[in-house]
Backbone as a chain_set.jsonl record, in Angstrom:
{"seq": "XXXXXXXXXXXXXXXXXXXXXXXXXXXXXXXXXXXXXXXXXXXXXXXXXXXXXXXXXXXXXXXXXXXXXXXXXXXXXXXXXXXXXXXXXXXXXXXXXXXXXXXXXXXXXXXXXXXXXXXXXXXXXXXXXXXXXXXXXXXXXXXXXXXXXXXXXXXXXXXXXXXXXXXXXXXXXXXXXXXXXXXXXXXXXXXXXXXXXXXXXXXXXXXXXXXXXXXXXXXXXXXXXXXX", "coords": {"N": [[-13.033, -11.361, 13.277], [-10.47, -10.911, 14.487], [-10.947, -12.115, 16.965], [-11.228, -14.74, 16.173], [-8.678, -15.459, 15.31], [-6.736, -14.708, 17.143], [-4.984, -15.733, 20.085], [-6.944, -16.646, 22.901], [-6.104, -16.034, 25.513], [-4.522, -13.774, 25.193], [-6.389, -11.813, 24.62], [-7.489, -11.437, 27.046], [-5.667, -10.035, 28.47], [-4.419, -7.202, 30.367], [-4.946, -4.052, 29.053], [-3.049, -1.184, 27.818], [-4.053, 2.069, 28.736], [-5.719, 5.022, 27.668], [-7.203, 8.166, 28.087], [-8.643, 10.592, 26.184], [-10.104, 13.558, 25.761], [-13.304, 12.955, 24.566], [-12.761, 10.378, 23.915], [-11.727, 7.003, 24.39], [-8.858, 5.103, 24.533], [-7.489, 1.941, 24.027], [-4.614, 0.077, 24.163], [-3.353, -2.869, 22.94], [-1.221, -5.617, 22.756], [-1.275, -8.109, 20.318], [-1.112, -11.394, 18.959], [-1.254, -11.938, 15.687], [-1.856, -13.879, 12.949], [0.648, -15.096, 13.293], [2.348, -13.028, 13.979], [3.282, -10.533, 16.3], [1.42, -7.717, 17.027], [0.762, -4.365, 17.908], [-2.366, -3.247, 18.762], [-4.744, -0.605, 18.594], [-7.634, 0.055, 20.18], [-10.361, 2.092, 19.891], [-12.833, 3.966, 21.563], [-15.811, 5.925, 21.611], [-17.165, 8.099, 24.005], [-20.223, 8.872, 25.572], [-21.728, 10.345, 27.96], [-22.684, 7.832, 30.121], [-22.477, 5.951, 28.196], [-20.807, 3.914, 25.79], [-19.31, 3.82, 22.579], [-18.133, 1.876, 19.908], [-15.433, 3.016, 17.995], [-13.028, 2.94, 16.399], [-10.525, 0.753, 15.06], [-7.134, 0.38, 15.002], [-4.004, -0.436, 13.587], [-1.718, 0.818, 12.919], [-0.085, 3.215, 14.435], [1.561, 6.025, 15.912], [3.806, 6.514, 18.502], [3.997, 9.242, 19.414], [3.331, 10.548, 21.642], [5.267, 9.971, 23.383], [7.407, 11.551, 22.771], [10.482, 13.184, 23.451], [10.928, 15.963, 25.742], [10.864, 19.314, 24.391], [13.825, 21.322, 23.722], [14.167, 19.063, 20.979], [15.421, 16.588, 18.701], [14.676, 14.086, 18.279], [12.313, 11.654, 17.498], [9.791, 9.328, 18.135], [9.639, 6.326, 16.204], [8.235, 4.108, 13.679], [7.916, 0.698, 12.441], [9.514, -0.305, 9.341], [7.832, -1.566, 7.449], [5.337, -0.644, 8.206], [5.629, 2.069, 7.763], [5.897, 2.021, 4.997], [3.356, 1.136, 4.254], [1.843, 3.316, 5.179], [2.847, 5.411, 3.549], [2.044, 4.477, 1.028], [-0.716, 4.406, 1.326], [-1.336, 7.143, 1.579], [-0.44, 8.033, -0.96], [-2.005, 6.536, -2.793], [-4.598, 7.276, -2.023], [-4.636, 9.996, -2.717], [-4.289, 9.679, -5.46], [-6.65, 8.36, -6.2], [-8.557, 10.319, -5.53], [-7.842, 12.307, -7.385], [-8.341, 10.913, -9.765], [-11.137, 10.578, -9.583], [-11.978, 13.253, -9.645], [-11.057, 14.088, -12.205], [-12.475, 12.278, -13.773], [-15.091, 13.128, -13.389], [-14.97, 15.726, -14.448], [-13.822, 15.447, -17.022], [-14.304, 12.922, -18.01], [-14.013, 9.294, -17.811], [-12.109, 7.963, -19.485], [-10.314, 9.969, -20.147], [-9.343, 10.462, -17.579], [-8.049, 8.033, -16.9], [-5.999, 8.044, -18.853], [-4.63, 10.359, -18.1], [-3.308, 9.665, -15.779], [-1.22, 8.144, -16.6], [2.296, 7.624, -16.829], [4.383, 6.736, -18.345], [6.557, 7.543, -20.123], [8.137, 9.247, -18.532], [8.766, 7.488, -16.446], [10.271, 5.508, -17.75], [12.416, 7.071, -18.632], [13.473, 7.813, -16.139], [14.304, 5.312, -15.225], [16.438, 4.724, -16.952], [18.194, 6.775, -16.316], [18.762, 6.227, -13.626], [19.778, 3.662, -13.755], [22.22, 3.229, -15.523], [23.975, 1.308, -16.463], [23.277, -0.973, -17.797], [21.411, -2.409, -20.558], [18.734, -0.364, -21.918], [16.182, -1.664, -21.791], [16.564, -3.693, -19.899], [17.279, -2.064, -17.783], [14.872, -0.807, -17.214], [13.33, -2.941, -16.145], [14.879, -3.687, -13.91], [14.883, -1.296, -12.47], [12.147, -1.054, -11.969], [11.805, -3.236, -10.19], [13.444, -2.407, -8.048], [12.273, 0.061, -7.354], [9.64, -0.683, -6.646], [10.145, -2.428, -4.531], [11.921, -1.067, -2.717], [11.142, 1.651, -2.545], [8.337, 1.571, -2.505], [7.817, -0.509, -0.772], [6.947, -3.094, -1.313], [6.753, -6.708, -1.65], [8.985, -8.175, -3.692], [10.039, -10.242, -6.368], [12.426, -10.957, -8.706], [12.317, -13.069, -11.285], [13.179, -13.78, -13.803], [15.316, -12.459, -16.336], [16.244, -11.037, -19.31], [17.153, -9.547, -22.481], [14.996, -10.182, -24.038], [12.927, -11.213, -22.538], [11.229, -11.024, -19.409], [10.388, -11.734, -16.0], [8.465, -10.966, -13.271], [7.535, -11.247, -9.934], [5.185, -10.183, -7.526], [4.004, -9.074, -4.307], [1.557, -6.931, -3.436], [1.085, -3.864, -1.748], [-0.75, -2.092, -2.702], [-3.131, -3.436, -3.579], [-3.837, -4.769, -1.244], [-4.479, -2.616, 0.301], [-6.967, -1.817, -0.695], [-8.646, -3.734, 0.301], [-8.384, -3.289, 3.036], [-8.738, -0.535, 3.632], [-11.432, 1.322, 4.306], [-12.321, 3.739, 3.247], [-11.508, 3.826, 0.61], [-13.083, 1.95, -0.767], [-15.47, 3.295, -0.646], [-15.069, 5.362, -2.398], [-14.281, 4.489, -4.935], [-14.858, 1.985, -7.415], [-13.881, -1.493, -7.34], [-13.224, -2.447, -9.856], [-12.497, -0.137, -11.371], [-10.396, 0.713, -9.779], [-8.524, -1.362, -10.024], [-8.153, -1.164, -12.764], [-6.866, 1.306, -13.003], [-4.343, 0.681, -11.934], [-3.473, -1.315, -13.818], [-3.581, 0.1, -16.239], [-1.622, 2.091, -15.88], [0.721, 0.525, -15.622], [0.751, -0.901, -18.047], [1.15, 1.19, -19.819], [3.68, 2.105, -18.972], [5.258, -0.167, -19.556], [4.947, -0.334, -22.349], [6.154, 2.08, -23.22], [8.731, 1.503, -22.602], [9.376, -0.376, -24.42], [8.388, -2.958, -24.112], [6.076, -5.742, -24.154], [3.412, -6.425, -22.005], [2.037, -8.811, -19.861], [-0.29, -9.181, -17.351], [-1.001, -11.104, -14.591], [-2.828, -12.763, -11.918], [-2.658, -14.243, -8.656], [-4.949, -16.618, -7.721], [-5.649, -17.344, -5.114], [-5.008, -15.194, -3.55], [-6.182, -12.059, -2.12], [-8.142, -10.445, -4.399], [-6.019, -8.696, -6.408], [-3.68, -8.882, -4.936], [-1.37, -10.553, -4.937], [0.58, -10.598, -7.678], [1.676, -11.107, -11.106], [4.081, -10.133, -13.407], [4.682, -10.488, -16.737], [6.97, -9.924, -19.105], [7.544, -9.448, -22.546], [9.106, -9.302, -25.819]], "CA": [[-11.809, -11.819, 12.633], [-9.407, -10.958, 15.488], [-11.319, -13.101, 17.969], [-11.043, -16.073, 15.613], [-7.279, -15.766, 15.014], [-5.849, -14.326, 18.24], [-5.142, -16.581, 21.268], [-7.899, -16.088, 23.854], [-5.394, -15.505, 26.683], [-4.049, -12.426, 24.873], [-7.532, -10.902, 24.695], [-7.803, -11.239, 28.456], [-4.601, -9.252, 29.09], [-4.758, -5.833, 30.745], [-4.407, -3.157, 28.017], [-2.638, 0.179, 28.15], [-5.286, 2.844, 28.702], [-5.563, 6.467, 27.508], [-8.445, 8.932, 27.949], [-8.375, 11.861, 25.508], [-11.397, 14.196, 25.503], [-14.413, 12.006, 24.667], [-12.316, 9.1, 23.368], [-10.968, 6.106, 25.243], [-7.984, 4.276, 23.705], [-6.88, 0.777, 24.658], [-3.538, -0.51, 23.346], [-3.21, -4.271, 23.326], [-0.399, -6.411, 21.832], [-1.925, -9.366, 19.963], [-0.439, -12.197, 17.94], [-2.198, -12.105, 14.573], [-1.219, -14.582, 11.833], [2.038, -15.403, 13.621], [3.139, -11.83, 14.244], [2.721, -9.703, 17.36], [1.123, -6.361, 16.576], [0.041, -3.528, 18.861], [-3.619, -2.729, 18.235], [-5.372, 0.446, 19.377], [-9.093, 0.029, 20.129], [-10.836, 3.407, 20.314], [-14.264, 4.074, 21.828], [-16.368, 7.242, 21.902], [-18.003, 8.079, 25.196], [-21.313, 9.854, 25.63], [-22.29, 10.061, 29.272], [-22.27, 6.5, 30.568], [-22.522, 5.052, 27.034], [-19.584, 3.789, 24.997], [-19.533, 3.383, 21.202], [-16.898, 1.52, 19.223], [-15.115, 4.049, 17.009], [-11.946, 2.666, 15.443], [-9.464, -0.206, 15.369], [-5.984, 0.798, 14.202], [-2.763, -1.177, 13.852], [-0.596, 1.712, 12.634], [-0.128, 4.473, 15.173], [2.906, 6.468, 16.255], [3.836, 6.901, 19.914], [4.564, 10.58, 19.556], [3.095, 11.001, 23.007], [6.515, 9.697, 24.107], [8.454, 12.437, 22.274], [11.183, 13.893, 24.531], [10.567, 17.37, 25.897], [11.637, 20.233, 23.549], [14.141, 21.081, 22.304], [14.548, 17.692, 20.665], [15.445, 16.166, 17.299], [14.363, 12.662, 18.313], [10.881, 11.412, 17.469], [9.532, 7.889, 18.046], [9.419, 5.855, 14.838], [7.535, 2.838, 13.524], [8.616, -0.256, 11.598], [9.595, 0.062, 7.924], [6.666, -2.021, 6.689], [4.22, 0.243, 8.537], [5.856, 3.336, 7.05], [5.597, 1.779, 3.585], [1.888, 1.115, 4.148], [1.377, 4.687, 5.36], [3.181, 6.169, 2.334], [1.226, 4.012, -0.088], [-2.098, 4.818, 1.556], [-1.42, 8.558, 1.216], [-0.27, 8.179, -2.407], [-3.154, 5.968, -3.485], [-5.775, 8.092, -1.714], [-4.561, 11.188, -3.571], [-4.487, 9.243, -6.838], [-8.082, 8.08, -6.384], [-9.271, 11.6, -5.531], [-7.58, 12.938, -8.676], [-9.069, 10.144, -10.781], [-12.566, 10.902, -9.483], [-12.166, 14.632, -10.105], [-10.897, 14.126, -13.661], [-13.588, 11.53, -14.373], [-16.274, 13.987, -13.343], [-14.79, 16.906, -15.304], [-13.396, 15.142, -18.396], [-14.66, 11.562, -18.406], [-13.117, 8.266, -17.279], [-10.985, 7.649, -20.364], [-9.342, 11.048, -19.951], [-8.733, 10.279, -16.257], [-7.095, 6.926, -16.993], [-4.848, 8.495, -19.641], [-3.904, 11.398, -17.377], [-2.481, 9.048, -14.741], [-0.087, 7.433, -17.207], [3.577, 8.32, -16.686], [5.348, 5.804, -18.91], [7.773, 8.151, -20.672], [8.948, 9.704, -17.418], [9.244, 6.331, -15.693], [11.336, 4.889, -18.537], [13.559, 7.986, -18.562], [14.046, 7.681, -14.798], [14.995, 4.026, -15.113], [17.716, 4.806, -17.663], [19.072, 7.675, -15.566], [19.169, 5.587, -12.376], [20.451, 2.386, -14.028], [22.83, 3.441, -16.844], [25.036, 0.336, -16.7], [22.741, -2.102, -18.55], [20.591, -1.951, -21.676], [17.534, 0.338, -21.442], [15.078, -2.565, -21.455], [16.9, -4.313, -18.613], [17.252, -1.0, -16.772], [13.47, -0.618, -16.834], [12.907, -4.045, -15.271], [15.608, -3.604, -12.643], [14.382, -0.118, -11.755], [10.818, -1.447, -11.499], [11.959, -4.083, -9.002], [14.004, -1.59, -6.962], [11.294, 1.071, -6.945], [8.525, -1.316, -5.967], [10.607, -3.033, -3.282], [12.595, -0.168, -1.779], [10.38, 2.884, -2.36], [6.933, 1.275, -2.204], [7.726, -1.465, 0.33], [6.313, -4.344, -1.725], [7.565, -7.927, -1.726], [9.258, -8.301, -5.128], [10.998, -11.266, -6.781], [12.777, -10.988, -10.129], [12.517, -14.485, -11.563], [13.868, -13.966, -15.085], [15.625, -11.187, -16.993], [17.168, -10.85, -20.428], [16.639, -8.492, -23.359], [13.814, -10.655, -24.75], [11.861, -11.638, -21.637], [11.435, -10.81, -17.979], [9.28, -12.202, -15.185], [8.536, -10.368, -11.936], [6.436, -11.633, -9.043], [5.067, -9.179, -6.468], [2.876, -8.986, -3.388], [1.409, -5.489, -3.493], [0.312, -3.104, -0.769], [-1.807, -1.393, -3.444], [-4.384, -4.188, -3.547], [-4.175, -5.018, 0.158], [-5.102, -1.382, 0.775], [-8.377, -1.76, -1.07], [-9.361, -4.609, 1.228], [-8.3, -2.813, 4.42], [-9.1, 0.88, 3.811], [-12.852, 1.468, 3.975], [-12.596, 4.96, 2.48], [-11.282, 3.582, -0.818], [-14.277, 1.285, -1.308], [-16.526, 4.293, -0.756], [-14.741, 6.356, -3.422], [-14.003, 3.94, -6.267], [-15.144, 0.554, -7.561], [-12.669, -2.304, -7.488], [-12.907, -2.551, -11.289], [-11.746, 1.057, -11.762], [-9.163, 0.723, -8.982], [-7.599, -2.296, -10.676], [-7.841, -0.658, -14.099], [-5.835, 2.341, -12.837], [-3.077, -0.04, -11.785], [-3.086, -1.984, -15.064], [-3.363, 1.123, -17.264], [-0.321, 2.72, -15.622], [1.821, -0.401, -15.911], [0.783, -1.184, -19.489], [1.771, 2.362, -20.447], [5.111, 2.079, -18.646], [5.895, -1.241, -20.314], [4.97, 0.027, -23.771], [7.14, 3.138, -23.451], [10.058, 0.897, -22.46], [9.573, -1.347, -25.494], [7.958, -4.287, -23.7], [4.677, -6.145, -24.061], [3.219, -6.867, -20.633], [0.87, -9.597, -19.452], [-0.456, -9.145, -15.901], [-1.895, -12.139, -14.058], [-2.958, -12.707, -10.466], [-2.813, -15.517, -7.954], [-6.359, -16.699, -7.36], [-5.84, -17.472, -3.676], [-4.8, -13.903, -2.897], [-7.307, -11.134, -2.24], [-8.138, -9.697, -5.65], [-4.752, -8.731, -7.129], [-2.573, -8.628, -4.01], [-0.205, -11.245, -5.481], [0.459, -10.518, -9.131], [2.825, -11.529, -11.893], [4.351, -9.352, -14.62], [5.445, -11.23, -17.742], [7.366, -9.012, -20.161], [8.115, -10.045, -23.747], [9.405, -8.334, -26.893]], "C": [[-10.677, -11.949, 13.652], [-9.696, -12.045, 16.515], [-11.063, -14.521, 17.475], [-9.575, -16.46, 15.49], [-6.307, -15.481, 16.156], [-6.07, -15.266, 19.423], [-6.007, -15.897, 22.326], [-7.204, -15.45, 25.053], [-4.902, -14.087, 26.435], [-5.183, -11.405, 24.975], [-7.916, -10.596, 26.139], [-6.753, -10.4, 29.176], [-5.068, -7.832, 29.397], [-4.141, -4.868, 29.743], [-3.861, -1.865, 28.607], [-3.834, 1.088, 27.878], [-4.983, 4.336, 28.571], [-6.945, 7.102, 27.333], [-8.106, 10.294, 27.377], [-9.708, 12.467, 25.082], [-12.525, 13.167, 25.64], [-14.054, 10.635, 24.094], [-11.528, 8.319, 24.414], [-10.18, 5.165, 24.333], [-7.404, 3.14, 24.546], [-5.843, 0.2, 23.704], [-3.26, -1.909, 23.857], [-2.34, -4.999, 22.304], [-1.051, -7.77, 21.586], [-1.121, -10.089, 18.892], [-1.446, -12.532, 16.856], [-1.449, -12.682, 13.392], [0.272, -14.721, 12.071], [2.909, -14.212, 13.959], [2.479, -10.991, 15.329], [2.613, -8.256, 16.888], [0.404, -5.63, 17.702], [-1.204, -2.965, 18.184], [-4.162, -1.658, 19.169], [-6.878, 0.399, 19.132], [-9.594, 1.36, 20.681], [-12.353, 3.399, 20.447], [-14.631, 5.535, 22.064], [-17.263, 7.129, 23.131], [-19.042, 9.206, 25.133], [-22.069, 9.597, 26.923], [-21.765, 8.723, 29.759], [-22.318, 5.47, 29.443], [-21.209, 5.083, 26.27], [-19.965, 3.266, 23.609], [-18.193, 3.048, 20.559], [-16.654, 2.502, 18.083], [-14.117, 3.582, 15.959], [-11.035, 1.575, 15.982], [-8.306, 0.103, 14.446], [-4.745, 0.011, 14.602], [-1.528, -0.341, 13.536], [-0.832, 3.018, 13.379], [1.277, 4.761, 15.683], [2.895, 6.983, 17.686], [4.534, 8.246, 20.116], [4.221, 11.215, 20.898], [4.322, 10.768, 23.888], [7.687, 10.52, 23.58], [9.137, 13.139, 23.453], [10.766, 15.361, 24.577], [11.424, 18.249, 24.984], [12.718, 20.948, 24.36], [14.613, 19.643, 22.077], [14.553, 17.48, 19.156], [15.16, 14.672, 17.199], [12.85, 12.47, 18.412], [10.644, 9.909, 17.316], [9.14, 7.478, 16.63], [8.594, 4.577, 14.854], [8.315, 1.959, 12.562], [8.541, 0.156, 10.123], [8.36, -0.38, 7.151], [5.44, -1.155, 6.976], [4.387, 1.594, 7.851], [5.554, 3.182, 5.565], [4.086, 1.778, 3.35], [1.331, 2.53, 4.222], [1.642, 5.529, 4.117], [2.264, 5.789, 1.181], [-0.235, 4.424, 0.093], [-2.302, 6.289, 1.208], [-1.381, 8.727, -0.302], [-1.517, 7.717, -3.154], [-4.417, 6.79, -3.234], [-5.798, 9.354, -2.568], [-4.816, 10.825, -5.025], [-5.966, 9.004, -7.128], [-8.89, 9.376, -6.404], [-9.073, 12.33, -6.859], [-8.345, 12.238, -9.786], [-10.554, 10.508, -10.771], [-12.858, 12.315, -9.974], [-12.091, 14.709, -11.629], [-12.028, 13.386, -14.365], [-14.84, 12.389, -14.445], [-16.164, 15.14, -14.336], [-14.577, 16.555, -16.773], [-13.815, 13.767, -18.898], [-13.607, 10.554, -17.959], [-11.906, 8.013, -18.172], [-9.897, 8.714, -20.256], [-8.607, 10.839, -18.63], [-7.709, 9.151, -16.276], [-5.832, 7.359, -17.727], [-3.991, 9.491, -18.861], [-2.936, 10.806, -16.349], [-1.26, 8.32, -15.302], [1.185, 8.276, -17.143], [4.725, 7.525, -17.31], [6.64, 6.42, -19.404], [8.701, 8.608, -19.548], [9.534, 8.555, -16.632], [10.402, 5.65, -16.42], [12.591, 5.761, -18.523], [14.257, 7.874, -17.214], [14.826, 6.389, -14.667], [16.355, 4.051, -15.806], [18.706, 5.708, -16.926], [19.613, 7.008, -14.309], [19.994, 4.329, -12.609], [21.117, 2.463, -15.408], [23.789, 2.332, -17.284], [24.57, -0.927, -17.41], [21.91, -1.543, -19.7], [19.308, -1.291, -21.152], [16.392, -0.58, -21.036], [15.323, -3.289, -20.137], [16.834, -3.285, -17.488], [15.825, -0.78, -16.279], [13.013, -1.687, -15.859], [13.586, -3.947, -13.911], [15.136, -2.421, -11.805], [12.992, -0.388, -11.183], [10.926, -2.234, -10.197], [12.457, -3.264, -7.814], [12.96, -0.614, -6.425], [10.143, 0.451, -6.161], [8.925, -1.917, -4.62], [11.074, -1.986, -2.277], [11.896, 1.174, -1.562], [8.953, 2.597, -1.919], [6.766, 0.266, -1.072], [7.029, -2.761, -0.012], [7.295, -5.51, -1.677], [7.751, -8.263, -3.203], [10.305, -9.395, -5.376], [11.197, -11.173, -8.291], [13.137, -12.425, -10.474], [13.231, -14.747, -12.88], [14.135, -12.608, -15.695], [16.643, -11.374, -18.101], [16.547, -9.813, -21.348], [15.371, -8.895, -24.108], [12.641, -10.983, -23.836], [12.241, -11.34, -20.192], [10.185, -11.263, -17.24], [9.465, -11.694, -13.77], [7.299, -10.779, -11.147], [6.391, -10.654, -7.872], [3.853, -9.443, -5.574], [2.717, -7.509, -3.077], [0.564, -4.913, -2.367], [-0.902, -2.485, -1.45], [-3.138, -2.123, -3.334], [-4.803, -4.536, -2.125], [-4.871, -3.801, 0.76], [-6.599, -1.363, 0.48], [-9.222, -2.63, -0.147], [-9.459, -3.968, 2.61], [-8.863, -1.41, 4.635], [-10.542, 1.117, 3.352], [-13.114, 2.68, 3.085], [-12.379, 4.754, 0.986], [-12.498, 2.921, -1.46], [-15.424, 2.277, -1.497], [-16.313, 5.236, -1.94], [-14.607, 5.784, -4.828], [-14.335, 2.453, -6.295], [-13.838, -0.216, -7.698], [-12.249, -2.389, -8.953], [-12.087, -1.341, -11.753], [-10.41, 1.132, -11.03], [-8.1, -0.171, -9.633], [-7.215, -1.78, -12.063], [-6.811, 0.473, -14.039], [-4.466, 1.696, -12.786], [-2.61, -0.613, -13.117], [-2.817, -0.98, -16.178], [-1.984, 1.756, -17.111], [0.813, 1.787, -16.013], [1.882, -0.804, -17.378], [1.44, -0.031, -20.234], [3.275, 2.385, -20.191], [5.843, 1.018, -19.463], [6.016, -0.878, -21.791], [6.042, 1.071, -24.068], [8.565, 2.609, -23.325], [10.323, -0.173, -23.508], [9.2, -2.769, -25.143], [6.465, -4.483, -23.961], [4.505, -6.757, -22.675], [1.923, -7.644, -20.48], [0.83, -9.6, -17.926], [-1.434, -10.233, -15.492], [-1.848, -12.084, -12.535], [-3.119, -14.105, -9.892], [-4.221, -15.587, -7.389], [-6.578, -16.726, -5.858], [-5.727, -16.133, -2.958], [-6.048, -13.04, -3.032], [-7.159, -10.338, -3.523], [-6.781, -9.822, -6.329], [-3.535, -8.581, -6.243], [-1.282, -9.303, -4.459], [-0.345, -11.272, -6.995], [1.778, -10.84, -9.809], [2.912, -10.674, -13.154], [5.205, -10.2, -15.553], [5.704, -10.289, -18.915], [7.969, -9.792, -21.329], [8.35, -8.966, -24.782], [8.139, -8.03, -27.678]], "O": [[-9.995, -12.973, 13.688], [-8.804, -12.804, 16.894], [-10.721, -15.404, 18.262], [-9.241, -17.643, 15.556], [-5.175, -15.962, 16.137], [-7.216, -15.577, 19.746], [-5.827, -14.714, 22.614], [-7.667, -14.428, 25.559], [-4.865, -13.276, 27.36], [-4.956, -10.262, 25.371], [-8.592, -9.604, 26.411], [-6.915, -10.083, 30.354], [-5.995, -7.323, 28.766], [-2.919, -4.859, 29.588], [-4.169, -1.502, 29.743], [-4.549, 0.894, 26.894], [-4.11, 4.861, 29.262], [-7.754, 6.635, 26.532], [-7.374, 11.068, 27.994], [-10.364, 11.968, 24.167], [-12.691, 12.572, 26.705], [-14.939, 9.824, 23.82], [-10.773, 8.883, 25.206], [-10.756, 4.507, 23.466], [-6.893, 3.365, 25.643], [-6.162, -0.13, 22.562], [-2.971, -2.116, 25.035], [-2.665, -5.01, 21.117], [-1.347, -8.499, 22.533], [-0.522, -9.457, 18.021], [-2.375, -13.311, 17.072], [-0.515, -12.064, 12.881], [1.074, -14.494, 11.165], [4.105, -14.377, 14.202], [1.271, -10.759, 15.294], [3.582, -7.659, 16.418], [-0.458, -6.2, 18.37], [-1.111, -2.29, 17.159], [-4.057, -1.781, 20.39], [-7.345, 0.667, 18.024], [-9.284, 1.715, 21.818], [-13.067, 2.902, 19.576], [-13.853, 6.291, 22.646], [-18.025, 6.173, 23.271], [-18.76, 10.323, 24.699], [-22.946, 8.735, 26.977], [-20.555, 8.5, 29.807], [-22.214, 4.269, 29.688], [-20.582, 6.132, 26.121], [-20.822, 2.393, 23.474], [-17.24, 3.822, 20.646], [-17.558, 2.786, 17.297], [-14.324, 3.798, 14.765], [-10.798, 1.478, 17.186], [-8.471, 0.091, 13.226], [-4.468, -0.186, 15.785], [-0.41, -0.747, 13.851], [-1.679, 3.823, 12.993], [2.082, 3.847, 15.863], [2.052, 7.808, 18.039], [5.502, 8.371, 20.865], [4.742, 12.273, 21.251], [4.41, 11.295, 24.997], [8.839, 10.228, 23.901], [8.459, 13.635, 24.353], [10.311, 15.923, 23.581], [12.609, 17.961, 24.812], [12.546, 21.16, 25.56], [15.359, 19.085, 22.881], [13.787, 18.109, 18.426], [15.379, 14.063, 16.151], [12.192, 13.039, 19.283], [11.246, 9.282, 16.444], [8.405, 8.189, 15.944], [8.292, 4.034, 15.917], [9.27, 2.419, 11.934], [7.627, 0.871, 9.711], [7.885, 0.353, 6.284], [4.601, -0.952, 6.098], [3.408, 2.197, 7.41], [5.02, 4.098, 4.939], [3.6, 2.346, 2.373], [0.461, 2.907, 3.437], [0.769, 6.277, 3.675], [1.77, 6.648, 0.451], [-0.913, 4.753, -0.88], [-3.316, 6.652, 0.612], [-2.184, 9.469, -0.869], [-2.022, 8.414, -4.034], [-5.221, 6.977, -4.147], [-6.847, 9.742, -3.082], [-5.479, 11.569, -5.747], [-6.471, 9.4, -8.179], [-9.811, 9.516, -7.208], [-10.018, 12.904, -7.4], [-8.93, 12.891, -10.65], [-11.155, 10.72, -11.825], [-13.865, 12.549, -10.642], [-12.95, 15.316, -12.269], [-12.488, 13.809, -15.426], [-15.559, 12.375, -15.444], [-17.145, 15.494, -14.991], [-15.07, 17.247, -17.664], [-13.692, 13.479, -20.088], [-12.447, 10.91, -17.753], [-10.792, 7.863, -17.671], [-8.706, 8.4, -20.272], [-7.391, 11.016, -18.56], [-6.617, 9.297, -15.726], [-4.722, 7.075, -17.278], [-2.764, 9.465, -18.955], [-1.878, 11.376, -16.082], [-0.368, 7.928, -14.549], [1.154, 9.485, -17.372], [5.874, 7.618, -16.878], [7.716, 5.885, -19.138], [9.91, 8.382, -19.605], [10.681, 8.629, -16.192], [11.391, 5.26, -15.799], [13.703, 5.245, -18.415], [15.486, 7.843, -17.147], [15.898, 6.37, -14.061], [17.317, 3.467, -15.307], [19.907, 5.441, -16.913], [20.778, 7.192, -13.958], [20.815, 3.959, -11.769], [20.644, 1.84, -16.358], [24.358, 2.412, -18.373], [25.357, -1.853, -17.611], [21.728, -0.329, -19.8], [18.846, -1.625, -20.061], [15.704, -0.315, -20.05], [14.397, -3.477, -19.348], [16.391, -3.589, -16.381], [15.592, -0.591, -15.085], [12.376, -1.376, -14.852], [12.937, -4.106, -12.877], [15.005, -2.524, -10.585], [12.693, -0.001, -10.053], [10.231, -1.942, -9.224], [11.951, -3.409, -6.701], [12.781, -0.475, -5.215], [9.72, 0.988, -5.138], [8.133, -1.915, -3.677], [10.669, -2.015, -1.114], [12.044, 1.774, -0.497], [8.414, 3.294, -1.06], [5.695, 0.186, -0.471], [6.563, -3.466, 0.883], [8.51, -5.317, -1.664], [6.786, -8.597, -3.89], [11.322, -9.464, -4.686], [10.243, -11.297, -9.059], [14.152, -12.941, -10.005], [13.824, -15.81, -13.064], [13.306, -11.703, -15.599], [17.767, -11.815, -17.86], [15.503, -9.252, -21.017], [14.735, -8.054, -24.743], [11.496, -11.029, -24.284], [13.41, -11.395, -19.81], [9.074, -11.193, -17.766], [10.49, -11.951, -13.138], [6.171, -10.673, -11.627], [7.426, -10.329, -7.29], [2.827, -9.959, -6.019], [3.625, -6.89, -2.522], [-0.525, -5.404, -2.07], [-1.965, -2.369, -0.841], [-4.16, -1.508, -3.032], [-5.997, -4.594, -1.829], [-5.743, -3.935, 1.619], [-7.399, -0.941, 1.316], [-10.371, -2.303, 0.149], [-10.485, -4.083, 3.281], [-9.407, -1.12, 5.7], [-10.83, 1.111, 2.155], [-14.026, 2.656, 2.259], [-13.004, 5.437, 0.175], [-12.897, 3.286, -2.566], [-16.247, 2.12, -2.398], [-17.266, 5.841, -2.432], [-14.796, 6.504, -5.809], [-14.116, 1.744, -5.312], [-12.82, 0.333, -8.118], [-11.057, -2.403, -9.259], [-11.088, -1.506, -12.454], [-9.408, 1.564, -11.601], [-6.94, 0.215, -9.771], [-6.071, -1.944, -12.488], [-5.971, 0.588, -14.932], [-3.544, 2.102, -13.494], [-1.458, -0.411, -13.503], [-1.912, -1.19, -16.984], [-1.265, 1.936, -18.093], [1.767, 2.211, -16.666], [2.973, -1.028, -17.903], [2.202, -0.251, -21.176], [4.055, 2.657, -21.104], [6.922, 1.274, -19.998], [7.061, -1.089, -22.407], [6.759, 0.957, -25.061], [9.499, 3.195, -23.874], [11.376, -0.811, -23.492], [9.649, -3.703, -25.807], [5.693, -3.525, -23.985], [5.356, -7.521, -22.222], [0.857, -7.201, -20.907], [1.807, -9.979, -17.28], [-2.561, -10.281, -15.985], [-0.97, -11.458, -11.941], [-3.636, -15.015, -10.54], [-4.636, -14.694, -6.65], [-7.575, -16.196, -5.368], [-6.289, -15.959, -1.877], [-6.867, -13.247, -3.927], [-6.165, -9.637, -3.714], [-6.411, -10.907, -6.78], [-2.466, -8.197, -6.72], [-0.212, -8.701, -4.376], [-1.266, -11.886, -7.533], [2.84, -10.846, -9.187], [1.928, -10.515, -13.877], [6.321, -10.585, -15.203], [4.779, -9.905, -19.631], [8.797, -10.682, -21.132], [7.856, -7.846, -24.646], [8.173, -7.242, -28.622]]}, "num_chains": 1, "name": "protein.A"}
């Protein structure tokens, strides 16, 4: 995939090199889909043999932390931090779902993850200056954009109807994170998402229709249509 999309000259560049125990790390900046990203290629060494171990695009240069005492720590871009937060959150959610499914059954697990009443209460507390139904939609957009790091567009909003378009890290994660595919089927993964949002919409007094853009991977680009 990288070889097909990255300019050949970039692959021929001299990478930054790090040897740590039995691992060799090569850091190489590559232009992928119009954006330059630092990639870390990691290999395991065993004698004179090398084995490919990992390719990572999110890593933190904490090896460049100033000497103690210090309160300064190297950071990463906001979109990478959003991805990292969502990966941690979703991984814990999937582990909980699997545990509850095994102990109590899938239907119990789906129901347990619902948080509609609390979400609606939070939206009214955070957005007290509009009607509760509008507050829910506006809070949804803010939370998904500013806390979760998703690309969110509010296309319509009144007390009878609302339309929200989003590009979600949640579904992109399933494509990128191999450990999720090993732990949960895509059908259950998507059902968790839809169950939670249907519950949230219902508790806020909305009916919700969720659709997806066919060109996107699975449900990465989705549309929320709220009606009375």
